[in-house]
C-alpha positions as CSV (number, residue, x, y, z in Angstrom):
1,M,-2.4,18.1,95.5
2,C,-4.0,21.4,94.7
3,L,-6.9,21.4,92.2
4,I,-7.5,24.5,90.1
5,E,-11.0,25.0,89.0
6,V,-11.2,26.1,85.3
7,P,-14.5,27.4,83.9
8,T,-15.8,24.9,81.4
9,D,-19.0,23.6,79.9
10,K,-17.6,20.0,80.0
11,A,-18.9,17.4,82.4
12,R,-16.5,16.1,85.1
13,V,-15.7,12.4,85.3
14,A,-13.8,10.9,88.2
15,T,-12.3,7.4,88.5
16,Y,-9.9,5.3,90.5
17,I,-7.0,3.6,88.8
18,E,-3.8,1.9,90.1
19,E,-0.8,4.2,90.6
20,E,1.3,2.4,88.0
21,L,-1.4,2.8,85.4
22,K,-1.7,6.5,86.3
23,Q,2.0,7.0,85.9
24,K,2.0,5.3,82.5
25,L,-1.0,7.3,81.4
26,E,0.8,10.5,82.4
27,R,3.8,9.5,80.3
28,L,1.7,8.7,77.3
29,A,-0.1,12.0,77.5
30,A,3.2,13.9,77.9
31,L,4.6,12.1,74.7
32,E,1.7,13.8,72.8
33,D,2.1,17.1,74.6
34,R,-1.4,16.7,76.0
35,S,-2.9,16.9,79.5
36,V,-4.1,13.6,81.0
37,S,-7.6,15.0,80.8
38,N,-7.3,15.8,77.1
39,F,-5.6,12.5,76.3
40,L,-8.4,10.6,78.0
41,E,-11.1,12.6,76.3
42,R,-9.6,11.8,73.0
43,L,-9.4,8.1,73.8
44,I,-13.0,8.0,75.1
45,R,-14.2,9.9,71.9
46,Q,-12.5,7.2,69.7
47,V,-14.2,4.4,71.6
48,V,-17.6,6.1,71.4
49,E,-17.2,6.8,67.7
50,Q,-16.3,3.2,67.1
51,A,-19.3,2.0,69.1
52,E,-21.5,4.3,67.0
53,K,-20.1,2.9,63.8
54,E,-20.8,-0.6,65.0
55,G,-24.4,0.3,65.9
56,K,-23.8,-0.2,69.7
57,L,-24.9,3.3,70.4
């Protein structure tokens, strides 16, 4: 796998997930014409916004 570094002001987050989960994630992202990174950022943003509304953050 070749990683291409793209200039960005965003923080990098790395994680380990099961291969089957990764494949499903890639399919879901593709259904929305998004990169996996963008798809995950959107999901994380939704969870954080919900936590803020509930007063958890």
